[in-house]
N, CA, C and O of each residue as an XYZ file, in Angstrom:
756
protein
N       0.835     -1.211      0.014
C       0.018      0.005      0.007
C       0.847      1.220      0.034
O       2.030      1.125     -0.293
N       0.331      2.399      0.405
C       1.134      3.620      0.364
C       1.408      4.082     -1.030
O       0.500      4.497     -1.751
N       2.705      4.012     -1.429
C       3.156      4.471     -2.724
C       2.468      3.741     -3.851
O       2.297      4.311     -4.929
N       2.053      2.461     -3.638
C       1.520      1.616     -4.709
C      -0.019      1.601     -4.784
O      -0.597      0.911     -5.623
N      -0.670      2.366     -3.900
C      -2.112      2.335     -3.949
C      -2.607      2.898     -5.292
O      -2.229      3.987     -5.723
N      -3.453      2.112     -5.913
C      -4.022      2.505     -7.198
C      -3.098      2.387     -8.406
O      -3.442      2.818     -9.506
N      -1.945      1.812     -8.194
C      -0.932      1.697     -9.277
C      -1.420      0.761    -10.399
O      -1.140      1.010    -11.571
N      -2.149     -0.318    -10.045
C      -2.542     -1.229    -11.102
C      -3.521     -0.561    -12.082
O      -3.441     -0.770    -13.293
N      -4.448      0.249    -11.537
C      -5.392      0.978    -12.440
C      -4.596      1.911    -13.335
O      -4.880      1.994    -14.530
N      -3.612      2.611    -12.801
C      -2.780      3.509    -13.648
C      -2.034      2.736    -14.712
O      -1.973      3.171    -15.862
N      -1.455      1.577    -14.347
C      -0.731      0.790    -15.320
C      -1.598      0.296    -16.456
O      -1.184      0.255    -17.615
N      -2.878     -0.097    -16.075
C      -3.786     -0.586    -17.083
C      -4.129      0.463    -18.155
O      -4.473      0.130    -19.290
N      -4.022      1.743    -17.755
C      -4.412      2.830    -18.679
C      -3.261      3.097    -19.673
O      -3.437      3.820    -20.654
N      -2.090      2.506    -19.409
C      -0.946      2.745    -20.355
C      -1.185      1.879    -21.602
O      -1.662      0.752    -21.474
N      -0.883      2.355    -22.740
C      -0.939      1.601    -23.969
C       0.267      0.739    -24.164
O       1.329      1.062    -23.631
N       0.167     -0.342    -24.901
C       1.352     -1.112    -25.257
C       1.831     -1.964    -24.084
O       1.118     -2.179    -23.103
N       3.094     -2.450    -24.230
C       3.646     -3.313    -23.186
C       4.173     -2.476    -22.043
O       4.681     -1.376    -22.257
N       4.056     -2.986    -20.838
C       4.574     -2.284    -19.698
C       5.589     -3.194    -18.979
O       5.314     -4.369    -18.737
N       6.753     -2.641    -18.647
C       7.803     -3.333    -17.968
C       8.128     -2.551    -16.694
O       8.280     -1.330    -16.743
N       8.236     -3.240    -15.553
C       8.487     -2.574    -14.265
C       9.955     -2.822    -13.890
O      10.509     -3.907    -14.061
N      10.549     -1.725    -13.362
C      11.974     -1.766    -13.018
C      12.198     -1.285    -11.593
O      11.636     -0.272    -11.174
N      13.022     -2.018    -10.851
C      13.551     -1.641     -9.566
C      12.581     -2.010     -8.388
O      12.916     -2.908     -7.616
N      11.443     -1.376     -8.230
C      10.580     -1.620     -7.106
C       9.381     -2.347     -7.641
O       8.846     -1.960     -8.680
N       8.930     -3.403     -6.961
C       7.850     -4.227     -7.441
C       6.851     -4.496     -6.341
O       7.242     -4.715     -5.194
N       5.579     -4.484     -6.661
C       4.544     -4.829     -5.709
C       3.996     -6.210     -6.017
O       3.609     -6.474     -7.155
N       3.953     -7.119     -5.006
C       3.590     -8.534     -5.246
C       2.252     -8.748     -5.938
O       2.075     -9.744     -6.640
N       1.254     -7.781     -5.742
C      -0.008     -7.961     -6.396
C       0.067     -7.846     -7.927
O      -0.871     -8.216     -8.633
N       1.177     -7.337     -8.415
C       1.330     -7.195     -9.890
C       1.967     -8.394    -10.536
O       2.082     -8.448    -11.761
N       2.397     -9.392     -9.715
C       3.066    -10.580    -10.241
C       2.108    -11.305    -11.214
O       0.918    -11.506    -10.970
N       2.735    -11.669    -12.317
C       1.933    -12.414    -13.379
C       1.223    -11.489    -14.345
O       0.709    -11.940    -15.369
N       1.188    -10.218    -14.041
C       0.461     -9.221    -14.892
C       1.426     -8.388    -15.751
O       1.109     -7.997    -16.874
N       2.604     -8.135    -15.187
C       3.618     -7.370    -15.900
C       5.008     -7.952    -15.638
O       5.303     -8.417    -14.537
N       5.871     -7.916    -16.688
C       7.208     -8.302    -16.491
C       7.948     -7.276    -15.647
O       7.693     -6.073    -15.714
N       8.881     -7.801    -14.845
C       9.580     -6.862    -13.900
C      11.014     -7.427    -13.581
O      11.268     -8.629    -13.515
N      11.879     -6.452    -13.401
C      13.171     -6.753    -12.830
C      13.261     -5.885    -11.567
O      13.170     -4.661    -11.661
N      13.435     -6.487    -10.407
C      13.232     -5.693     -9.182
C      14.274     -6.113     -8.117
O      14.915     -7.162     -8.178
N      14.380     -5.167     -7.113
C      15.210     -5.409     -5.951
C      14.271     -5.923     -4.863
O      13.187     -5.379     -4.656
N      14.686     -6.939     -4.196
C      13.995     -7.393     -2.970
C      14.612     -6.769     -1.793
O      15.463     -7.371     -1.138
N      14.204     -5.553     -1.495
C      14.907     -4.695     -0.526
C      15.071     -5.307      0.839
O      16.140     -5.227      1.444
N      13.976     -5.938      1.342
C      14.052     -6.542      2.666
C      15.028     -7.750      2.688
O      15.922     -7.823      3.531
N      14.836     -8.658      1.774
C      15.669     -9.884      1.710
C      17.099     -9.528      1.449
O      17.995    -10.094      2.076
N      17.355     -8.591      0.528
C      18.711     -8.227      0.151
C      19.441     -7.598      1.358
O      20.621     -7.865      1.583
N      18.752     -6.795      2.097
C      19.371     -6.167      3.319
C      19.716     -7.232      4.352
O      20.830     -7.286      4.872
N      18.747     -8.061      4.627
C      18.981     -9.110      5.638
C      20.071    -10.107      5.176
O      20.926    -10.488      5.975
N      20.048    -10.522      3.923
C      21.080    -11.474      3.460
C      22.485    -10.827      3.432
O      23.477    -11.493      3.727
N      22.565     -9.549      3.081
C      23.856     -8.839      3.036
C      24.446     -8.770      4.427
O      25.642     -8.990      4.622
N      23.563     -8.448      5.428
C      24.088     -8.381      6.829
C      24.531     -9.754      7.266
O      25.568     -9.871      7.920
N      23.821    -10.768      6.950
C      24.260    -12.152      7.303
C      25.623    -12.406      6.629
O      26.536    -12.912      7.281
N      25.775    -12.070      5.360
C      27.010    -12.233      4.664
C      28.152    -11.542      5.320
O      29.268    -12.061      5.332
N      27.902    -10.362      5.878
C      28.968     -9.556      6.546
C      29.022     -9.635      8.038
O      29.707     -8.847      8.690
N      28.279    -10.616      8.602
C      28.139    -10.665     10.042
C      29.461    -10.825     10.829
O      29.574    -10.338     11.953
N      30.452    -11.506     10.235
C      31.726    -11.623     10.896
C      32.385    -10.258     11.201
O      33.027    -10.051     12.231
N      32.186     -9.377     10.266
C      32.683     -7.940     10.413
C      31.827     -7.132     11.328
O      32.280     -6.103     11.829
N      30.626     -7.537     11.571
C      29.679     -6.735     12.386
C      29.763     -7.110     13.885
O      29.215     -6.402     14.730
N      30.440     -8.206     14.205
C      30.461     -8.657     15.531
C      30.968     -7.706     16.593
O      30.576     -7.784     17.757
N      31.862     -6.788     16.167
C      32.420     -5.813     17.104
C      31.476     -4.686     17.412
O      31.790     -3.832     18.241
N      30.327     -4.654     16.770
C      29.295     -3.624     16.971
C      28.057     -4.213     17.704
O      27.873     -5.423     17.831
N      27.250     -3.278     18.158
C      25.998     -3.804     18.855
C      24.742     -3.113     18.448
O      23.659     -3.561     18.826
N      24.820     -2.041     17.695
C      23.619     -1.242     17.333
C      23.754     -0.904     15.839
O      24.772     -0.363     15.407
N      22.712     -1.230     15.059
C      22.699     -0.873     13.632
C      21.591      0.159     13.393
O      20.421     -0.057     13.709
N      22.023      1.300     12.815
C      21.089      2.431     12.616
C      20.874      2.560     11.079
O      21.818      2.728     10.308
N      19.545      2.468     10.671
C      19.166      2.715      9.307
C      18.945      4.195      9.129
O      18.219      4.812      9.908
N      19.561      4.780      8.111
C      19.398      6.200      7.866
C      18.842      6.373      6.455
O      19.513      6.126      5.453
N      17.581      6.810      6.427
C      16.943      7.129      5.084
C      15.719      7.981      5.292
O      15.128      7.967      6.371
N      15.338      8.705      4.305
C      14.114      9.531      4.369
C      12.943      8.670      3.983
O      12.949      8.047      2.921
N      11.990      8.628      4.789
C      10.760      7.715      4.619
C      10.108      7.867      3.224
O       9.897      6.878      2.522
N       9.798      9.097      2.843
C       8.943      9.340      1.702
C       9.547      8.847      0.358
O       8.821      8.508     -0.576
N      10.868      8.821      0.295
C      11.537      8.517     -0.974
C      12.001      7.060     -1.096
O      12.004      6.489     -2.187
N      12.379      6.486      0.003
C      13.043      5.219     -0.017
C      12.237      4.054      0.444
O      11.309      4.249      1.229
N      12.530      2.818      0.002
C      11.747      1.676      0.433
C      11.937      1.336      1.907
O      13.055      1.091      2.361
N      10.842      1.326      2.639
C      10.874      0.958      4.086
C      11.206     -0.525      4.238
O      11.575     -0.966      5.326
N      11.079     -1.307      3.150
C      11.387     -2.723      3.214
C      12.861     -2.947      3.678
O      13.165     -3.972      4.288
N      13.745     -2.004      3.392
C      15.130     -2.106      3.804
C      15.200     -2.283      5.361
O      15.938     -3.112      5.895
N      14.381     -1.446      6.032
C      14.361     -1.502      7.536
C      13.761     -2.870      7.974
O      14.199     -3.469      8.956
N      12.781     -3.321      7.236
C      12.218     -4.663      7.585
C      13.338     -5.760      7.563
O      13.403     -6.620      8.441
N      14.168     -5.689      6.574
C      15.267     -6.649      6.456
C      16.276     -6.471      7.605
O      16.796     -7.447      8.145
N      16.538     -5.203      7.965
C      17.504     -4.927      9.050
C      16.920     -5.425     10.351
O      17.638     -6.023     11.153
N      15.665     -5.202     10.583
C      15.011     -5.668     11.828
C      15.036     -7.198     11.937
O      15.276     -7.726     13.022
N      14.798     -7.904     10.856
C      14.796     -9.338     10.842
C      16.199     -9.870     11.213
O      16.342    -10.796     12.012
N      17.253     -9.232     10.587
C      18.600     -9.659     10.937
C      18.905     -9.337     12.402
O      19.486    -10.177     13.089
N      18.548     -8.191     12.895
C      18.838     -7.804     14.278
C      18.189     -8.708     15.269
O      18.802     -9.036     16.285
N      16.956     -9.137     15.023
C      16.200    -10.029     15.931
C      16.915    -11.408     15.920
O      17.004    -12.050     16.966
N      17.406    -11.851     14.797
C      18.003    -13.144     14.680
C      19.397    -13.228     15.265
O      19.845    -14.302     15.664
N      20.113    -12.049     15.318
C      21.491    -12.008     15.711
C      21.770    -11.084     16.870
O      22.923    -10.731     17.115
N      20.759    -10.692     17.576
C      20.893     -9.909     18.872
C      21.629     -8.627     18.716
O      22.574     -8.352     19.457
N      21.205     -7.807     17.736
C      21.676     -6.389     17.629
C      20.558     -5.474     17.952
O      19.399     -5.755     17.646
N      20.891     -4.374     18.571
C      19.919     -3.285     18.670
C      19.794     -2.581     17.338
O      20.754     -2.545     16.568
N      18.637     -2.023     17.050
C      18.443     -1.327     15.799
C      17.565     -0.063     16.009
O      16.779      0.047     16.950
N      17.755      0.843     15.094
C      16.909      2.057     15.085
C      16.879      2.663     13.689
O      17.672      2.315     12.814
N      15.961      3.557     13.518
C      15.691      4.157     12.229
C      15.698      5.693     12.405
O      14.961      6.233     13.231
N      16.529      6.371     11.626
C      16.522      7.844     11.676
C      16.489      8.393     10.267
O      16.827      7.652      9.344
N      16.101      9.651     10.030
C      16.024     10.154      8.684
C      17.225     10.965      8.245
O      17.358     11.271      7.060
N      18.147     11.338      9.216
C      19.356     12.003      8.850
C      20.409     11.806      9.913
O      20.082     11.525     11.066
N      21.689     11.952      9.541
C      22.773     11.932     10.521
C      23.216     13.348     10.864
O      24.113     13.525     11.688
N      22.606     14.365     10.247
C      23.016     15.743     10.548
C      22.858     16.005     12.042
O      21.821     15.673     12.617
N      23.842     16.579     12.663
C      23.906     16.924     14.105
C      23.772     15.761     15.059
O      23.401     15.929     16.221
N      24.091     14.536     14.537
C      24.042     13.372     15.405
C      25.366     13.124     16.027
O      26.393     13.185     15.351
N      25.375     12.836     17.349
C      26.605     12.347     18.044
C      26.706     10.839     17.824
O      25.760     10.089     18.064
N      27.856     10.429     17.370
C      28.067      8.992     17.102
C      28.446      8.306     18.396
O      29.339      8.753     19.116
N      27.755      7.214     18.681
C      28.136      6.357     19.863
C      29.059      5.224     19.439
O      28.838      4.661     18.367
N      30.039      4.866     20.177
C      30.882      3.761     19.861
C      29.963      2.518     19.819
O      29.028      2.371     20.606
N      30.282      1.651     18.869
C      29.485      0.370     18.711
C      28.337      0.508     17.761
O      27.562     -0.433     17.588
N      28.202      1.663     17.132
C      27.106      1.845     16.121
C      27.620      1.547     14.712
O      28.777      1.816     14.388
N      26.754      0.997     13.897
C      26.976      0.854     12.479
C      25.827      1.569     11.802
O      24.667      1.318     12.129
N      26.116      2.431     10.887
C      25.127      3.218     10.160
C      24.940      2.620      8.719
O      25.901      2.425      7.974
N      23.705      2.355      8.391
C      23.342      1.967      6.999
C      22.748      3.171      6.355
O      21.629      3.580      6.666
N      23.548      3.774      5.400
C      23.247      5.099      4.859
C      22.865      5.039      3.390
O      23.542      4.408      2.578
N      21.769      5.706      3.069
C      21.299      5.749      1.681
C      21.810      7.007      0.984
O      22.363      6.938     -0.114
N      21.625      8.130      1.618
C      22.015      9.418      1.024
C      23.458      9.752      1.306
O      23.893      9.650      2.453
N      24.219     10.148      0.296
C      25.618     10.407      0.449
C      25.855     11.569      1.367
O      26.901     11.617      2.013
N      24.928     12.525      1.464
C      25.121     13.642      2.403
C      25.253     13.127      3.841
O      26.040     13.648      4.631
N      24.426     12.039      4.180
C      24.540     11.479      5.535
C      25.922     10.827      5.745
O      26.462     10.838      6.851
N      26.454     10.286      4.710
C      27.799      9.675      4.715
C      28.866     10.780      5.119
O      29.725     10.570      5.975
N      28.738     11.937      4.450
C      29.626     13.087      4.707
C      29.437     13.559      6.116
O      30.423     13.781      6.819
N      28.203     13.724      6.567
C      27.966     14.168      7.982
C      28.633     13.251      8.974
O      29.279     13.697      9.922
N      28.464     11.914      8.737
C      29.113     10.957      9.662
C      30.630     11.070      9.665
O      31.231     11.045     10.739
N      31.256     11.191      8.541
C      32.727     11.280      8.430
C      33.208     12.549      9.126
O      34.224     12.527      9.820
N      32.492     13.646      8.948
C      32.886     14.950      9.606
C      32.686     14.787     11.113
O      33.548     15.206     11.885
N      31.598     14.202     11.547
C      31.306     14.087     12.933
C      32.344     13.161     13.623
O      32.780     13.422     14.744
N      32.713     12.100     12.930
C      33.715     11.181     13.461
C      35.053     11.875     13.655
O      35.755     11.599     14.627
N      35.413     12.758     12.760
C      36.689     13.494     12.880
C      36.570     14.416     14.089
O      37.506     14.502     14.884
N      35.420     15.120     14.251
C      35.233     15.973     15.418
C      35.322     15.216     16.739
O      35.912     15.702     17.703
N      34.746     14.050     16.775
C      34.747     13.221     18.059
C      36.021     12.408     18.189
O      36.236     11.817     19.247
N      36.869     12.341     17.190
C      38.116     11.542     17.250
C      37.840     10.076     17.182
O      38.576      9.281     17.765
N      36.805      9.695     16.489
C      36.449      8.235     16.386
C      37.062      7.621     15.130
O      37.191      8.288     14.103
N      37.436      6.352     15.219
C      37.978      5.641     14.082
C      36.992      4.774     13.331
O      36.420      3.839     13.892
N      36.795      5.082     12.066
C      35.855      4.313     11.256
C      36.396      2.867     11.120
O      37.585      2.654     10.883
N      35.503      1.905     11.275
C      35.892      0.551     11.116
C      36.268     -0.142     12.396
O      36.438     -1.360     12.438
N      36.398      0.663     13.460
C      36.623      0.031     14.815
C      35.735      0.642     15.869
O      35.086     -0.095     16.612
N      35.675      1.995     15.972
C      34.747      2.628     16.924
C      33.311      2.580     16.484
O      32.401      2.359     17.282
N      33.116      2.797     15.167
C      31.840      2.722     14.579
C      31.983      2.303     13.079
O      33.079      2.304     12.518
N      30.844      1.952     12.474
C      30.959      1.460     11.157
C      29.945      2.126     10.228
O      28.970      2.728     10.676
N      30.201      2.004      8.923
C      29.273      2.508      7.891
C      29.111      1.490      6.781
O      30.084      0.926      6.280
N      27.839      1.264      6.399
C      27.523      0.531      5.157
C      26.665      1.481      4.360
O      25.609      1.929      4.807
N      27.152      1.783      3.147
C      26.434      2.696      2.296
C      25.735      1.950      1.154
O      26.286      0.995      0.607
N      24.564      2.372      0.807
C      23.848      1.734     -0.338
C      24.377      2.356     -1.641
O      24.718      3.538     -1.684
N      24.435      1.574     -2.652
C      24.835      1.945     -4.015
C      26.290      2.262     -4.158
O      26.744      3.336     -3.763
N      27.022      1.340     -4.718
C      28.446      1.489     -4.865
C      28.812      2.548     -5.921
O      28.132      2.699     -6.935
N      29.900      3.269     -5.652
C      30.498      4.178     -6.577
C      32.028      4.067     -6.501
O      32.559      3.568     -5.509
N      32.740      4.528     -7.543
C      34.194      4.546     -7.472
C      34.734      5.321     -6.292
O      35.730      4.917     -5.692
N      34.092      6.434     -5.946
C      34.529      7.277     -4.867
C      34.497      6.517     -3.534
O      35.369      6.692     -2.684
N      33.449      5.653     -3.369
C      33.306      4.908     -2.077
C      34.432      3.842     -1.923
O      34.755      3.425     -0.811
N      35.022      3.413     -3.085
C      36.097      2.487     -2.997
C      37.302      3.065     -2.271
O      38.049      2.333     -1.621
N      37.499      4.410     -2.381
C      38.703      4.972     -1.796
C      38.441      5.954     -0.658
O      39.350      6.265      0.111
N      37.215      6.443     -0.545
C      36.838      7.421      0.495
C      37.101      6.811      1.901
O      36.673      5.692      2.183
N      37.770      7.521      2.725
C      38.078      7.159      4.099
C      38.701      5.695      4.208
O      38.442      4.953      5.156
N      39.478      5.371      3.238
C      40.097      4.032      3.200
C      39.211      2.962      2.600
O      39.617      1.804      2.501
N      38.014      3.330      2.201
C      37.087      2.392      1.606
C      35.817      2.201      2.408
O      35.838      1.774      3.563
N      34.669      2.542      1.736
C      33.351      2.421      2.409
C      32.695      1.108      1.964
O      32.570      0.846      0.768
N      32.292      0.314      2.905
C      31.551     -0.895      2.554
C      30.202     -0.483      1.958
O      29.528      0.403      2.485
N      29.802     -1.154      0.820
C      28.612     -0.802      0.187
C      27.728     -2.035     -0.050
O      28.220     -3.150     -0.221
N      26.400     -1.795     -0.054
C      25.381     -2.808     -0.464
C      24.738     -2.244     -1.721
O      24.099     -1.192     -1.707
N      24.923     -2.951     -2.763
C      24.441     -2.408     -4.070
C      23.837     -3.513     -4.948
O      24.351     -4.625     -5.071
N      22.725     -3.124     -5.536
C      22.192     -4.045     -6.556
C      23.110     -3.933     -7.808
O      23.847     -2.958     -7.959
N      23.050     -4.916     -8.664
C      23.840     -4.904     -9.886
C      23.065     -4.156    -10.969
O      22.292     -4.776    -11.699
N      23.247     -2.869    -11.089
C      22.529     -2.019    -12.006
C      22.812     -2.413    -13.446
O      21.902     -2.353    -14.273
N      24.027     -2.813    -13.783
C      24.385     -3.237    -15.156
C      23.532     -4.505    -15.498
O      22.933     -4.597    -16.570
N      23.507     -5.460    -14.552
C      22.697     -6.671    -14.812
C      21.242     -6.353    -14.941
O      20.541     -6.964    -15.748
N      20.742     -5.354    -14.118
C      19.347     -4.971    -14.169
C      19.011     -4.404    -15.563
O      17.929     -4.662    -16.092
N      19.937     -3.634    -16.152
C      19.702     -3.129    -17.473
C      19.761     -4.199    -18.561
O      18.999     -4.156    -19.527
N      20.675     -5.163    -18.395
C      20.690     -6.261    -19.364
C      19.443     -7.082    -19.286
O      18.891     -7.473    -20.314
N      18.974     -7.360    -18.059
C      17.774     -8.222    -17.944
C      16.532     -7.552    -18.468
O      15.728     -8.215    -19.124
N      16.319     -6.222    -18.207
C      15.124     -5.527    -18.715
C      15.255     -5.486    -20.228
O      14.246     -5.653    -20.912
N      16.401     -5.280    -20.773
C      16.615     -5.222    -22.238
C      16.209     -6.510    -22.863
O      15.504     -6.516    -23.871
N      16.640     -7.620    -22.286
C      16.306     -8.955    -22.838
C      14.788     -9.205    -22.779
O      14.218     -9.811    -23.686
N      14.152     -8.738    -21.720
C      12.657     -8.880    -21.633
C      11.982     -8.057    -22.734
O      11.004     -8.484    -23.349
N      12.520     -6.906    -22.952
C      11.927     -6.027    -23.978
C      12.148     -6.531    -25.388
O      11.254     -6.474    -26.233
N      13.414     -7.051    -25.642
C      13.710     -7.604    -26.959
C      12.805     -8.821    -27.236
O      12.466     -9.098    -28.386
N      12.435     -9.511    -26.213
C      11.526    -10.638    -26.323
C      10.069    -10.160    -26.551
O       9.127    -10.942    -26.683
N       9.968     -8.874    -26.582
C       8.617     -8.198    -26.862
C       7.554     -8.562    -25.843
O       6.357     -8.515    -26.128
N       8.011     -8.930    -24.639
C       7.033     -9.258    -23.606
C       6.235    -10.479    -23.870
O       5.140    -10.656    -23.337
N       6.812    -11.376    -24.742
C       6.072    -12.592    -25.101
C       5.772    -13.442    -23.900
O       4.780    -14.170    -23.871
N       6.646    -13.349    -22.890
C       6.455    -14.156    -21.678
C       6.623    -13.184    -20.499
O       7.593    -12.434    -20.387
N       5.573    -13.258    -19.603
C       5.572    -12.391    -18.402
C       6.461    -12.989    -17.339
O       6.184    -14.073    -16.826
N       7.582    -12.251    -16.989
C       8.572    -12.814    -16.005
C       8.792    -11.785    -14.926
O       8.803    -10.586    -15.203
N       8.968    -12.233    -13.699
C       9.318    -11.407    -12.556
C      10.675    -11.925    -12.075
O      10.818    -13.048    -11.590
N      11.695    -11.009    -12.244
C      13.111    -11.452    -11.980
C      13.666    -10.583    -10.922
O      13.610     -9.357    -11.022
N      14.238    -11.224     -9.838
C      14.917    -10.569     -8.794
C      16.268    -10.247     -9.163
O      16.987    -11.148     -9.597
N      16.718     -9.035     -9.042
C      18.032     -8.606     -9.396
C      19.090     -8.960     -8.302
O      18.789     -8.795     -7.120
N      20.274     -9.424     -8.640
C      21.249     -9.759     -7.630
C      21.861     -8.519     -6.904
O      21.874     -7.414     -7.447
N      22.362     -8.739     -5.670
C      23.038     -7.711     -4.904
C      24.439     -8.110     -4.582
O      24.800     -9.279     -4.718
N      25.229     -7.177     -4.162
C      26.613     -7.425     -3.717
C      26.893     -6.561     -2.470
O      26.556     -5.378     -2.412
N      27.526     -7.214     -1.477
C      28.101     -6.469     -0.332
C      29.567     -6.355     -0.584
O      30.292     -7.349     -0.548
N      30.017     -5.142     -0.843
C      31.443     -4.907     -1.117
C      32.116     -4.523      0.262
O      32.005     -3.408      0.771
N      32.809     -5.552      0.796
C      33.400     -5.337      2.183
C      34.645     -4.498      2.086
O      35.571     -4.840      1.350
N      34.682     -3.402      2.818
C      35.816     -2.531      2.824
C      36.108     -2.110      4.279
O      35.500     -2.632      5.214
N      37.034     -1.172      4.456
C      37.546     -0.773      5.795
C      36.453     -0.236      6.748
O      36.645     -0.287      7.963
N      35.347      0.262      6.252
C      34.374      0.999      7.059
C      33.626      0.128      8.031
O      32.961      0.653      8.924
N      33.705     -1.202      7.898
C      33.140     -2.062      8.944
C      34.208     -3.068      9.361
O      33.965     -3.902     10.233
């Protein structure tokens, strides 16, 4: 519900073939071809994949603005935290936040990443030992920033290839395909 309320009616009004990309609502399965991210499962699975690196922390903080970003990410974080005994919380910005030792921040917006790095310098905290950062969506800059920022990223190149192949097939077969993710482990956790 929420963002997707009434979406099926809107989609039906579009002429021609419709292909859905990135975010998918289960009620549309079998009606439209889609390549999507499973935000909750991807977040939970990525944290499980990186859990050896997370053991030195106790609190995972999801940082994202509600209205723009999928809340399912936080669902995946909560599932992981309940299974592996981490505290968790949800905030919409790291601006003016004091970092506590033992926190890991899962950051969507790069501005929040900058706020954290500036605040850590002010507090004299060391990234990767006193606190951690996992940033969504990998970039070349994150490979080198602060010695390397760990990222959780869907494979956008693969997403493009998959949607192109569905379109080249002219939608002859309706398929719902989950796009793969990668946790790029770097110094920040």
